[in-house]
C-alpha positions as CSV (number, residue, x, y, z in Angstrom):
1,M,62.8,-80.8,-215.4
2,L,66.2,-79.6,-214.0
3,R,64.7,-76.3,-212.9
4,S,61.8,-78.1,-211.2
5,R,64.2,-80.4,-209.4
6,A,66.3,-77.4,-208.3
7,A,63.3,-75.6,-207.0
8,T,62.1,-78.6,-205.0
9,L,65.6,-78.8,-203.4
10,I,65.5,-75.2,-202.4
11,V,62.0,-75.4,-200.9
12,T,63.0,-78.6,-199.1
13,A,66.2,-76.9,-197.7
14,F,64.2,-73.8,-196.6
15,S,61.5,-75.9,-194.8
16,T,64.3,-77.8,-193.0
17,F,65.8,-74.5,-191.9
18,L,62.5,-73.2,-190.6
19,L,61.9,-76.4,-188.7
20,S,65.3,-76.3,-187.2
21,A,64.9,-72.6,-186.2
22,A,61.6,-73.3,-184.5
23,G,63.1,-76.3,-182.7
24,A,66.0,-74.1,-181.6
25,Q,63.6,-71.4,-180.4
26,A,61.5,-73.9,-178.5
27,A,64.6,-75.5,-176.9
28,G,65.7,-72.0,-175.9
29,A,62.3,-71.2,-174.4
30,G,62.4,-74.4,-172.4
31,A,65.9,-73.8,-171.2
32,G,65.4,-70.3,-169.8
33,G,62.5,-68.4,-171.3
34,L,60.4,-68.2,-168.1
35,R,61.3,-65.5,-165.5
36,V,59.9,-64.3,-162.3
37,L,59.0,-60.6,-162.8
38,A,57.8,-59.7,-159.3
39,V,57.0,-61.2,-155.9
40,Y,54.6,-59.6,-153.4
41,P,55.1,-58.7,-150.6
42,A,58.4,-57.4,-151.9
43,G,60.4,-58.5,-148.8
44,S,61.4,-55.2,-147.3
45,G,59.9,-54.7,-143.8
46,A,57.6,-56.9,-141.8
47,I,54.5,-58.6,-143.3
48,A,51.1,-59.6,-141.8
49,G,50.9,-63.2,-140.6
50,D,48.0,-63.8,-143.1
51,A,49.6,-62.0,-146.0
52,Q,48.7,-63.2,-149.5
53,F,51.7,-64.0,-151.5
54,T,51.6,-63.1,-155.2
55,I,54.2,-64.1,-158.0
56,R,54.2,-62.6,-161.5
57,F,55.8,-64.4,-164.4
58,S,57.0,-63.3,-167.8
59,E,55.0,-66.0,-169.7
60,R,51.6,-67.6,-169.5
61,L,51.8,-70.6,-167.1
62,A,50.8,-74.1,-168.0
63,P,47.3,-74.7,-166.6
64,T,48.3,-78.0,-164.9
65,Q,51.6,-78.9,-163.3
66,R,53.0,-80.7,-160.3
67,I,55.5,-78.0,-159.3
68,S,54.2,-75.1,-157.1
69,P,55.9,-72.5,-154.9
70,E,56.8,-73.5,-151.3
71,L,56.4,-71.7,-148.0
72,A,58.5,-72.6,-145.0
73,P,57.3,-73.1,-142.4
74,K,54.2,-74.6,-144.1
75,L,50.9,-72.7,-143.8
76,A,47.4,-73.9,-144.4
77,G,46.1,-72.5,-147.6
78,R,46.4,-73.1,-151.4
79,W,48.1,-71.8,-154.4
80,R,45.9,-70.7,-157.3
81,Q,46.2,-69.0,-160.7
82,A,45.0,-65.4,-160.3
83,G,45.7,-64.7,-164.0
84,P,47.5,-66.3,-167.0
85,R,50.8,-65.1,-165.6
86,T,50.1,-64.9,-161.9
87,L,50.2,-67.3,-158.9
88,E,48.6,-66.3,-155.6
89,F,48.6,-68.0,-152.2
90,V,45.3,-67.7,-150.3
91,P,46.1,-68.5,-146.6
92,A,43.6,-70.5,-144.4
93,S,45.4,-69.6,-141.2
94,A,48.3,-67.3,-140.2
95,Y,51.9,-67.2,-139.0
96,E,52.7,-66.4,-135.4
97,P,54.0,-62.9,-134.8
98,G,57.7,-62.7,-135.2
99,A,58.0,-65.8,-137.3
100,E,60.7,-66.1,-140.0
101,V,59.1,-67.2,-143.3
102,K,60.7,-68.2,-146.6
103,L,59.0,-68.4,-150.0
104,T,60.7,-70.4,-152.7
105,V,59.6,-70.6,-156.4
106,P,61.3,-73.8,-157.4
107,A,63.2,-74.4,-160.7
108,G,61.4,-76.3,-163.3
109,L,58.1,-74.3,-163.1
110,R,56.5,-74.7,-166.6
111,A,55.0,-72.1,-168.9
112,A,52.3,-72.9,-171.5
113,N,54.8,-72.6,-174.3
114,G,57.1,-75.2,-172.7
115,A,59.6,-72.7,-171.1
116,R,60.7,-73.6,-167.6
117,L,62.0,-71.5,-164.8
118,P,65.8,-72.3,-164.9
119,H,66.7,-71.3,-161.3
120,A,64.8,-71.2,-158.0
121,V,63.8,-67.8,-156.8
122,G,63.5,-67.1,-153.0
123,R,62.4,-64.4,-150.7
124,A,62.6,-64.2,-146.9
125,Y,60.2,-62.4,-144.6
126,R,59.5,-61.6,-141.0
127,V,56.0,-61.5,-139.6
128,G,55.4,-58.2,-137.8
129,Q,53.1,-57.2,-134.8
130,P,49.4,-57.8,-135.2
131,S,46.7,-55.2,-135.0
132,T,46.5,-53.2,-131.8
133,L,42.7,-53.4,-132.1
134,R,43.0,-57.2,-131.8
135,L,45.1,-56.8,-128.7
136,L,42.3,-54.8,-127.1
137,Q,39.7,-57.2,-128.2
138,L,41.6,-60.2,-126.7
139,L,42.4,-58.4,-123.4
140,A,38.8,-57.3,-123.1
141,G,37.6,-60.8,-123.8
142,L,39.8,-62.2,-121.0
143,G,38.7,-59.5,-118.6
144,Y,41.8,-57.4,-118.4
145,L,40.1,-54.2,-119.5
146,P,37.1,-52.4,-118.2
147,V,35.4,-52.7,-121.6
148,H,33.6,-55.4,-123.6
149,F,33.6,-56.2,-127.3
150,V,30.4,-55.7,-129.3
151,G,30.6,-56.9,-132.8
152,H,29.8,-59.7,-135.2
153,A,31.5,-62.7,-136.8
154,A,34.1,-63.1,-134.0
155,P,36.4,-66.0,-134.6
156,P,35.7,-69.2,-132.7
157,A,37.4,-68.9,-129.3
158,G,38.6,-72.5,-129.2
159,S,40.3,-72.4,-132.7
160,R,43.9,-71.3,-132.6
161,R,44.0,-71.2,-136.5
162,A,41.0,-68.8,-136.5
163,Q,42.5,-66.7,-133.7
164,L,45.8,-66.4,-135.5
165,Q,44.1,-65.0,-138.6
166,A,42.1,-62.6,-136.5
167,L,45.3,-61.1,-135.1
168,F,46.1,-59.5,-138.4
169,S,42.4,-59.2,-139.7
170,P,40.4,-58.4,-136.5
171,P,36.6,-58.7,-136.6
172,S,34.8,-55.4,-136.8
173,G,32.9,-54.0,-133.8
174,S,33.3,-51.6,-130.8
175,L,34.8,-51.7,-127.4
176,V,32.3,-50.3,-124.9
177,L,33.2,-49.2,-121.4
178,G,31.0,-50.9,-118.9
179,R,28.6,-49.2,-116.5
180,G,29.6,-48.1,-113.0
181,W,33.0,-46.8,-113.7
182,P,33.8,-43.3,-112.7
183,G,34.4,-40.4,-115.2
184,T,38.2,-40.3,-114.6
185,L,38.4,-43.9,-116.0
186,R,36.3,-42.9,-119.0
187,Q,38.6,-40.0,-119.6
188,L,41.6,-42.3,-119.5
189,W,39.9,-44.6,-122.0
190,D,39.1,-41.8,-124.4
191,R,42.4,-39.7,-124.0
192,Q,45.1,-42.0,-122.5
193,R,44.2,-45.4,-123.8
194,S,47.9,-46.4,-124.0
195,L,48.1,-46.1,-120.2
196,V,45.1,-48.4,-119.7
197,I,46.5,-50.9,-122.1
198,Q,49.9,-50.8,-120.3
199,G,48.2,-51.6,-117.0
200,A,46.2,-54.5,-118.6
201,I,49.3,-56.0,-120.1
202,M,51.1,-55.7,-116.8
203,D,48.3,-57.6,-115.1
204,F,48.2,-60.3,-117.8
205,Q,52.0,-60.7,-117.7
206,S,52.0,-61.1,-113.9
207,Q,49.4,-63.8,-114.1
208,H,51.2,-65.7,-116.7
209,G,54.7,-65.6,-115.5
210,L,56.0,-63.2,-118.0
211,A,58.4,-60.3,-117.6
212,M,56.2,-57.4,-116.5
213,T,57.1,-54.9,-119.1
214,G,53.7,-53.5,-119.9
215,T,54.6,-53.8,-123.7
216,F,53.6,-56.4,-126.2
217,G,55.9,-58.7,-128.1
218,T,56.0,-62.1,-129.6
219,Q,55.7,-64.0,-126.3
220,L,52.8,-61.9,-125.2
221,W,50.9,-62.7,-128.4
222,S,51.5,-66.4,-128.0
223,E,50.3,-66.4,-124.4
224,L,47.3,-64.3,-125.3
225,L,46.3,-66.8,-128.0
226,S,46.8,-69.7,-125.7
227,A,44.6,-68.0,-122.9
228,T,41.9,-67.2,-125.5
229,V,41.8,-70.7,-126.9
230,S,41.7,-72.3,-123.4
231,H,39.4,-69.5,-122.0
232,D,41.8,-68.7,-119.3
233,I,40.2,-65.5,-118.1
234,N,41.5,-62.9,-115.5
235,R,41.2,-64.5,-112.1
236,H,41.2,-61.2,-110.3
237,G,38.7,-59.1,-112.2
238,Y,39.5,-55.4,-113.1
239,T,40.3,-52.9,-110.4
240,Y,40.7,-49.2,-110.6
241,A,41.6,-46.8,-107.7
242,V,41.0,-43.0,-107.3
243,A,42.8,-41.1,-104.5
244,S,41.2,-37.7,-104.0
245,E,43.1,-34.8,-102.3
246,A,39.7,-32.9,-101.7
247,S,39.0,-32.4,-98.1
248,P,38.6,-34.9,-96.5
249,E,41.0,-36.9,-98.5
250,T,39.8,-40.3,-99.6
251,L,40.6,-43.4,-101.7
252,T,37.8,-45.1,-103.7
253,L,38.3,-48.6,-105.1
254,Y,36.2,-49.9,-108.1
255,H,36.1,-53.5,-109.0
256,N,34.3,-54.8,-112.0
257,G,32.3,-51.6,-112.2
258,A,31.2,-51.4,-108.5
259,V,32.5,-49.5,-105.6
260,V,34.1,-52.0,-103.2
261,L,35.9,-49.6,-100.8
262,R,35.7,-45.9,-100.0
263,T,37.9,-44.8,-97.0
264,L,39.6,-41.9,-95.5
265,A,43.2,-41.5,-96.7
266,N,46.3,-39.3,-96.3
267,T,48.4,-38.0,-99.2
268,G,51.7,-36.1,-99.2
269,I,52.5,-32.9,-97.4
270,A,53.3,-29.7,-99.1
271,V,57.1,-30.2,-99.3
272,S,56.7,-33.8,-100.4
273,P,53.4,-34.0,-102.3
274,T,51.8,-37.0,-104.0
275,A,52.2,-36.6,-107.7
276,L,48.8,-36.0,-109.6
277,G,48.1,-38.3,-112.5
278,T,47.6,-41.9,-113.2
279,Y,50.1,-44.8,-112.6
280,P,50.0,-48.5,-112.8
281,V,50.9,-50.6,-109.7
282,Y,54.3,-52.2,-110.3
283,E,55.1,-53.8,-107.0
284,R,53.1,-55.3,-104.2
285,L,54.3,-56.4,-100.7
286,Q,52.4,-57.6,-97.7
287,S,54.8,-55.8,-95.3
288,Q,58.1,-54.0,-95.3
289,V,60.2,-51.3,-93.5
290,M,60.1,-48.1,-95.5
291,R,63.3,-46.1,-95.1
292,G,64.2,-42.6,-96.2
293,I,64.9,-39.1,-95.1
294,N,62.3,-36.7,-93.6
295,P,62.2,-33.2,-94.9
296,N,64.0,-32.1,-91.7
297,G,66.9,-34.3,-92.5
298,V,66.1,-37.0,-89.9
299,P,66.2,-40.7,-91.3
300,Y,63.1,-42.7,-90.9
301,A,62.4,-46.5,-90.9
302,D,58.6,-47.1,-90.7
303,P,57.1,-50.7,-90.7
304,V,54.1,-50.6,-93.0
305,Q,51.8,-53.3,-94.4
306,W,49.6,-54.0,-97.5
307,V,51.9,-52.1,-99.9
308,S,51.1,-51.3,-103.5
309,Y,53.8,-49.1,-105.2
310,F,52.4,-47.1,-108.2
311,N,54.8,-44.2,-108.8
312,G,58.4,-44.4,-107.8
313,G,58.4,-44.5,-104.0
314,D,54.7,-43.6,-103.6
315,A,52.5,-46.5,-102.5
316,V,49.0,-47.3,-101.2
317,H,49.7,-48.8,-97.8
318,Y,48.7,-49.0,-94.1
319,M,50.3,-46.5,-91.9
320,P,49.4,-46.1,-88.2
321,R,48.1,-42.6,-87.7
322,A,45.9,-40.9,-85.0
323,S,43.5,-39.9,-87.8
324,Y,43.1,-39.9,-91.6
325,G,41.7,-37.5,-94.2
326,Y,44.4,-34.9,-94.7
327,P,48.0,-34.5,-96.0
328,Q,50.4,-36.3,-93.6
329,S,52.6,-38.6,-95.8
330,L,55.7,-38.0,-97.9
331,G,53.9,-38.9,-101.1
332,C,52.2,-42.2,-100.3
333,V,48.5,-42.7,-99.9
334,E,48.1,-44.0,-96.4
335,L,45.1,-45.9,-95.2
336,P,43.7,-47.3,-91.9
337,Y,44.7,-51.0,-91.4
338,A,41.3,-52.7,-92.3
339,A,40.9,-50.5,-95.4
340,A,44.5,-51.1,-96.4
341,E,44.1,-54.9,-96.1
342,R,40.9,-54.8,-98.2
343,A,42.4,-52.6,-100.8
344,W,45.4,-54.9,-101.1
345,G,43.1,-57.9,-101.8
346,F,41.7,-56.1,-104.8
347,I,44.7,-54.2,-106.2
348,T,46.8,-56.2,-108.7
349,Y,49.9,-55.6,-110.7
350,G,48.9,-53.1,-113.4
351,T,46.0,-51.7,-111.4
352,L,45.7,-48.0,-112.3
353,V,45.8,-45.5,-109.4
354,T,44.6,-42.0,-110.3
355,V,45.5,-39.1,-107.9
356,I,43.3,-36.1,-108.3
């Protein structure tokens, strides 16, 4: 009887010990047993505006709970369990380029075993530049390029949310050069596309009151989105100019794929030639007095009109001459008055001038 009583006491004491140990283990798990193992994106470098955020934990997560990770600024989308230990954010829109984003995994997030995240975990991000392909698609859609987009499933033009997502995940398709353009422009599009893009951006910037840098940045993307949503297309159309030094020298002006002007012209003399190549127009003046030094050392001050500068001091402009069609200038492309006035009406900031 005494042995049985002693055995009962031992069993009872051991059971109490096991229950206490289990309780202590559960309490320890609840106090700090849940950890964040990884966060993606990792936070180094720029991210896409429609990036999916993924968080991996050390324990299986409770299937239902009120606490969830937070994004600031808020973004349309939802958090979902992508696995027993993984949370994933699926965006329904995108952040603006250049936006600063903070992800916070709040303390108290609960695991299936009762463990909770003891401390908040945060990551900071910066949204990078969108796809260059989407830049071309937007510029083409607004009429700032000599190409048009052929594709499927393009985002609704009037939805800024959809357009934001398309900045980073552009629709598939092709950019096709329109008919009527000369071979020199086709070669530029195939081999020097960055120059065509620069001119298009300069034109867009000039029409929207932006600094005319010819490069893209946060402000340009925002204006492009606004113009796309409001269907604010290029008011001037697309213009391209070719100055030929073949005899007789000429200037041919193309507008929206059609020749709108072909005229005799003068380019630079041998000691002060017009540089060959392609350049975007960066300054336009109705009239001015051009000043400089002639090759013989004598200063000049020539009143000229309908001026479009495209390469340093070289410009397309009116210059009174007895005749046209052969080298007479100090680098400019000189035109008769009526032709210069008509050309100036089509040439815009960013218009590409090719000298061949």
